[in-house]
N, C-alpha and C positions, 0 to 999 in steps of 0.2 A: 218753802222754807229756805232760809239764806244762812249763811255762815254766822259766827258769832255776832250778834248785835249788827249784822249787816256791815260791820266794820271793815271785813275783808272786800266787800264791794265798795265801800266809800273809799278806801285808800287806794283801791285800784284806778277809780276815776277822779279821785281828789274833790269829791262833791261835799257838799256839806249842807245863827239866828240872830243872834244878836251880834253887835260889833265888837263889845267887849265880853271878857269873860269874869270880870269883877262885878259884885253887886254891892250896894251900899250896906255899911255895917250896922248892925241893930245893936242898940245898947243894952237890951234886956233879953234873957233866954225865955222860951215859953215851949217847953216839951209837948204839951198838949197841942198847942197850936202848930208845932213843927209836925207832928204826927198827921194832923188835918191836911196840913199843906201836901204832904208825902202822898196821902190818900188820893187828894184831888189830882195830883200830878199823875199817879198810876192809873186812875181812871181815864185822864186824858190820853196818856200813852195806848191804853186798850181801845180806845175809839181810833186813834192815828193807825195802828197797826191793823185792825179791822178794814180801814179804809185802804190800806195798802194792799191788803189781801185781796180785797173786792175790786181794785181798780186795775188800770191796764198801764204799767209804768214799764215802758220798752228802753228808755234812755235815762242817763243822769238828770236831764234837764227837766224830767217829769217831777221831780222830787220837790220843787218848789211848792207844789200843791198839797205836801204834807206838813201839818203845823206841830213840830216838835217844839216851837217856840214856847207855848204855853207851859208845857210840862217842865222845859228847863228853867223857866223862871220861877215856877213853883217849888222845885227841888232846891233851887238856890235859896229861896226866902226860907225854906224849910231848915236848911243849914245854918243859915243866920240866926233862926229861933232857938235851934238847938244843934250845935256842933258835933254832938255825939249820935245825931240820927243817922245811923248807918244805912238805911234804906235810902235817904235822901242823896248820901254821897255817891251810891251806886247810880241812882236815876239821874244825878247831875253829870256824872261822867258819860253815860250812855248819850243823853240828848246832847251834850255839849258838843259831839261828834256828829250826831244825826242832823242837828240843826244848822250845820256849818253853811249847808247850801243857801240858806235864805241870806246870807251875807252878799251885798249888792255886787261886790267886786268879784267873789268866787262865782256867783250866779253867772256875770257877764263872761267870764273867761271860759267856763265849762260849756255854756251854751255855744260861744264861738268855736271851741274845740269839736264839740258834737256836730255844729254845722258843717265844719271843714270834713269830719269824717263821713258824713252823708251816709250813714247805714253800712259803712265798711265794716265788717265782721272783724277785721283786724284792730279796729279802734276801739269797738264795743262788742265783745265776742259772745255774750249771752244775753238774751232778753231779761229784763228784770220784773219778775211777776211773783205773785203770792207774797207772803210777808211774814214778819214776826220774829221772835227771837228763837234761838236755837232750841231744839227739843230732842236732840240725838247726838250720840258721839260723832256719827259719820258726818253731821254738819260742821265739824271742826276743821274742815279742809280750808286751807288757804290758799288761793288761785295765785300761786308763784309765778308759774309761767306766764300767766295773762298779765300779770303785774310788770313782769319784765318786758314782754312785747309792748305794752303801753309806754313804758318808760322809754323804750328804743324809739317808740313813734315820737316822743317829745324831742328826740334829738336829730332825727333822721328825715321825717316826714314834713316837707315844706314846699308842696307845689301849689296850693290853692289858698295861701295867706291864712295859716291857723294863727292863734295867738301867739306872740312872740315869746320865746323861751324867756327872756328878762320878766316879761308881765306874769308868767307862770312862777318864776322864782319870787317876785315880789309878794304874789299871792300866798305862796308856801310860808314866806317868812312873816307877813303881817296878819294873815287870816287864818292860816291852818296851824301852824306851829304853836301859836299861842293856846289854841283849843286843845290839841294834843297834851301840852303841859298841863293844863288844867284837869284833863281828864285822868291823867297819871297821879296828880295830886291827891284825887279823889280816891283813887284805887288804892294807894298807899295807905290811906287812913282805915281801909277796911280788910286788906287782903291777909293780914296777920292776925285777925280774929276768927280763931279756929272754930268758934262756936256759932258764927253768924252765916245765915244763908238767905238767899233772895228768891222770892216765890215768883215763877214765870207762868202766869196763867194761861189757860187756852187761847183767848183773845190776844195775848201779847205774842202768841205763836201765829197768830194769824186765822186760827179756827177754834171757836167757843167750845167745840165738843171734844176738843183734845183735854187729855188730862194735865193738870199742872205739874211741872218739874221746877228743880230748884238749883239755883247756882252757889255753889260752895266756895270756899277760898281757893280751891283749885282753878276754877273758872276766872275768879278775879285776877288770880297772878298769871294765868295764861293770858288773859286780856291785856294786863299790863305789859306781859312779854312782848305780845304783837305791837302793842302801841310803841313800845320801846323800840322795836324793829323798824316800823315806819318812820319814827322820828329819826333813827340813825340814817335811814336811806333819805329822807328829806333833807336833813342837816347836810349830807353829802352832797346833795344836789345843788346846794348853796356854796359851797366850797370855791367854784369857779363861776366867773361871770361868763355871759352868753350875750353878748350886747350886738342886736342887729337892728337897723331901721326898718328892714322889710325882709322879705324872703325872695327878692329879685336876684337874678344871675349875678350881677355885678356886685351886689351886697354880700352874697355868700361867697364869691370867689375871693373879695377881699378880707373877709372874716377868717377864711379857713387858711390863709397863708401861714407858715410856719413861724413868722415873726410877728404875727398878729397880737396885739395887747389887748383887745377888746373881746375876742371869743375864745372860750376855753382858756382862759388867764385867770390866775389867782385873785380872787376878789379882794377888796381891802380888808374886809373882816372873814376871810376864807379860813385862815388858821383856826379862828375861834369856832367856826362852823364845824371845821374838822375836829377839833377836840371834843365838841359836842356829840358828834357822831360817834365819835369812839367810846365816849362814857354811855351813850344810849346802847350801843352794841354790847358793851360789858354788862349793862342792866338787864338787856334782853337775856342774855346767857344766864344770868343769877335768876331772874324771874322764872325763866322756863325750868331750870334745875329745881327750884323751890316748888314751881306748880306740880313737878312730876312727884316730889315728895309729898306733897300735900293729897295728891292723888292717891298715892300708894297708902297713906296712913290715915286719912280722914274720909273721903269721899267716893274713892275708886269702886267700892263695892255696895253702895248704897243704891237702891232700886230707884229712887226718885232724882238721882243725880243726872246732870246732863252728860258728863264725861265719865264713863264707866272703865272698869277693867274686867275683861272676860270675853265671853263668846259674843256679847252684844256690845263690845266697845273695843279698846285697845287692849293688845296682847302684851304681857309682861316682858316678853323676848323684846318687843319692839321698843317699850320704854328702856329697857337695858342698854338697847344699842343708841338710842336717842341720847342717853346719860352719858355714853361713852364718848360719843363725837362731840357732844356740847362741852364736856370738861376738855377735850382736846382742842377744841375752838378757844376755850377760855384761856388754857395754856398759851396758845398762839397769840394771844393778846399781850403777853408780857416776854415771851421768848420764842425763839425758834423751834419749829416741830418738823418732824421727818415726815413727808407724804410720799406715799408709794403710787406712782402712776403706770398702768398698764396701757400697751398700744400706742406708745408715744411716737409721734412723727410718723413719716411716710413708710418706715420699715416696721412700725408698729411694734416696737421692743419695749421693755420696762424702764422705767426711771424713777431714781429716788430724788425727790428735791426739798430744799428746805423752805419753809413758810413762815413768816413773821407778820403775822396780820396786823399788829398792833403798829408797826412801822408805816402801814398804808395810811394812817391817820396823823402821825406824829409831825412830820415835816413835809406838808404838802408843796410840791415843787412849783415855781413860779409860772413856768410855761411847759406844761407836759406835751405840747405838740413838738417843742424842740428836745426836751430833756429825755423823752422815752421813744420818740420815733426817729428813723433814719431820715436823712434830707428828702424831702419831696416837693412836688410842684402842683399847684391848682390853677388851672386854666378853664376858660370859657369854651365850651364845646356846642357849636351851633348856636341857637338863639336861646334855648332854655337849659341844656344840659352842662354839667360840670365834669372835667376830666381831671383826675387824682393819679398820680404817678410818682413813683420813688425814683429818685436820681439814679441810684444804682441799676445797673442793668445785667448785672450777673450774680449768682448766689456769693461769690468771693468777695465781691464790693458791698454787699448788704450787711450793715452793722447796727446794732442797737446801741446807742450812746450810752445807756446804763441798763444791762440786762437784769440787774437785780430790780428794778422799778422802783428806786428809791428806798431800798432794803426790805422790800416785800418778800423777795426771794433772796435771802442771803446766799452768797457763795456762786450764784448762776452765773454760767458762762455765757458768752455771745453764742458760741456754737450749739450749747443746749437750750438756749431760748429760741434759737432760730428751729431748733428740730421741734420744740413745743409748739411754735407758731406754725409749724410745716411750710416754712419759708422756701424750703427747696421745691415744693410743689409748684410755687409761683415762679420762682427764679431759675430753676434748674430746666433740664432738657428732660422732658417726660415721654418714654417710649412705652408704647403698650403692644403686646403680642397677642394674637389669637389664631390658634390653628384652624385651619380651613378643613372642615370635616365633610366627608360625603358618605353615602351608604356603603361604599366598598372599602373605605379605608379601614386598615388593620395596624396602624402604627401603635407601637408600645407606648406607655405612659409610665412616667411622665419624661418630658423631654428636658434637656438642658440647653438653654439658649445663651448665647455668648454675644456680647457687644465688643467689638475689636478695633482699637485705634493704634496709631502707631506708638502710643505712650503707655496705653493700659488695655486690659481685657476685664470686663464686667460679666459676671456670670449668675444665672439664676435658673431654678428649675420651674417648669409649668406646674399648674395644678392638674386635677384629673380631667379638666376639661380643655387642657392645652393651653391654658391663659396665664400670663404673667406680665410684671410691667418693671420698668427701670426708671429711676431717676439720677440723671447724672449732673453732677453740680461742680465737678472739678475740671470740666474741659468746656471749650467753647469754640465754634467756627472750626471744627477739625471734621473730617470725613471719617465713617465708620463703615465696618462691614458686619454682617449677621451671620452666625455660625450655630447650627444645631447639633447635638448630639443624642442620637435614639438609644444609647446604651452601647454601641460599638465603636463608633468613630464620629468625628466632627465632620459635617456637611455644610459648606458655604451656600448661602441663600443670595438670590439676585433680585433686582427690581427690574422695571420696565427699562427698555433700551432708552438711555439718556437722562434717566432718573438719577439724581444724585442724593446720597444719604449722608446729611451733615448734622452733627450736634449743634444745636443753636440755643443758647439761654434764652428762658421765658417763652418758650415754645413747646410743642408736643407733635409726636408722630405716632399714628395707628399703624401697626404692621399686622396683617392677617398673612399667614405664610402657609403653604401647601407642600406636602411632601408627597409627591406622586407615587403612585403604585407602579413599579416597574413592570412593563409588559414582558411575559414569560411564555415558554412553549409554543412558540408559532408554529403553525403547520398550515400546509397548502393543499388544494384538491382542485382537479381539473373536472368541472361539472358542466356539461351541455356547452354553452358558448360562453362560459364565465370560468374564472379561477376564483374558488372559494378559499378565504383565510380564517384560521380560527386561533385563538391564544387564551391564555388565562389572565385574570385580573380586567378590572373595569377603571377607564380614567380616560383623560384626554389623550391622544397619540396622534402622531403623524405615520401615515403609511408611508414607507419608502419603497421605491420600485426602480429596478434596473432592467434593461433589455439585453440579453447575451448571458452566455454561460460565465462570462468572467466580468461581468459589469458590476460598477458599485452602485448600490441603490440610493436614490436621492428622493427628497421630498416629493410627494406624489398627491396626497390627499389627507385630509383632518377626519378623524372620527372621535365622537364624544360619547362615553360611557357605553361603549359595546364591545363584544368580544368576537364579532364575526363581520367580514366584510367580502363583497363580491365584486370582482374586477371584471367588467364588461369590455373594457379596452384591450383585449388580447387577441392574438391570431394563431391559429392552429399550426403547430410544428416550430413555433418560436420558444425560446427557453426566456424564462423570467426569474430575477431575484427580488425577493422581499425582505423588508426587516421593519420593525416599528421601533419609535423612539419617543421619549418624553419631550415637553418642550421647557426651554429656560425662559421664556417671555410670559409674565403673568396675564398678558392681554388675551392669550390664547386660551385661558381658563375662564374667561369672561369674570375675571375679579376686578371689581370696581376699584377707582383710585379718585385721590382728590389732593387738595393743597396740604391736607395733613392726614392722608391716608394713602399708604403706599404698599401694595401687595408683594408678597416675596415668594418665590420657588426656588427650587434647587438649581444652582447655577450648573452643576454638572449633569450633563443629558445622559439618560439611561437607555441602553438599546437592548432589543431583543435579539434573539438568535437569528441568523439569516437562513432562509429556506429558498431552494432552487427547484423550479418546476418547469416542464415543457408542457406548453398546451396541446392536448390530444384531440 
């Protein structure tokens, strides 16, 4: 079973009999003949839907094997014989969309697109199998995510010569929108007749054993809303021209230049399409609200309805929420509304913004590439790839020419738009900190980490696991040092010898840092031919040794995660002095490093007590 009349699938793939939506006028009416035509069309649909259910339709290109053309013609003849034949209006609306695929131009472009996709699940995410009209509320799901992914494909995937975007725009304008408009006209005739319902047999659901269900005004209004939404989307796709001769590297580089007047540039009839998109969006909202009202008052609790309210359908609380946001959306078409956003920007703080959705359609700018985007360059990279880069190299130099995006976000400032778009993450200096833990660690949590430059100090606390990050946007090409505070005082950290810590825009650095466990309670014992040392705590330590009662211990040997050491290089009667120390070189701790990864340890070396012992 698929979604409502398979429209959601059809819209997703732009699939679609006849080259025109009009039929010759008939001079006389014949209600009996009209009813006969409707019955013949209905039986034809049952056959086709059964074929659909029994067949193996994996791709959109398979649907030219399904003959919706006969039913479409019969329903249109029935309307001409009796304009009040509501069954015929329903059938004509359904089949007008379903038979679009038989259009030669649509057929060619869709098959070309599918051939390009070559089974890519991102192009056609779901195999198409089974068939029929919907038979339960759960089938009312519209695959919005998949629709968005496939629209994105149209704009961005262009490696193997898919159909040109301009070809797809032509198909939308000349072949698909006329059918959408025709279907909308037929639904408008019946959706407000509250006593009318349309029977959906088991065969039309793809299984003759299924009980019949009925489409009430709710379903017609919701279908109209869906069509209006698709129309708005398609009209919006025609506002700008995307002219390319091919998808070769040179053509794409030329088309994507910021001053290009052929690609993503207002079409000659773009303003008209934008207004059409706005009208369709308004209609979608109104139809959806009316559909909910009809659901609540007419069909929502009928056992034979497709869409229901209750345990086996939609919950009233969900409908109330939908009405709330639809009304808010409706308001935004004529005036600005306040929208509260949580977790905005890299610091994930809340923000209230103004949204005036209607302005998005009112005055489409001529060249969005220049009107909305900061200065950028597009150049060839290698033999196939394209390099896109903004001219600005720092966060401070990056500015949106119009942060309101043509009035869509009234009052929006450049700083807030950069925060919304997380521009700081791209143009700032990103520093990540992660505590280097080991089984002997006993550091308190959380730490305070500080980034210190000559001009400013930045401070943050780590989370429970000792992790935090900074994004610095107001300094560039300056050195910094790192301090940590474990609740008592600040301790400076240091990197490998020779390593420089520099704030650099549009780059990042990972710092794993280790706070060594200081060695404590060092003791020494003379045993056999050795001197045995013991101490508290486990970590990497240098054993320091001096010979003579007044000697100064110096580095002697390294130990890793031990608390005992046997010194065999000793002589009876000689006095030795021992001490342990930590290291201020991350390399001693086997902490890896790289171009964007610099480990840190405490700069100040920590020492144990000194013990003096004479070998016996």
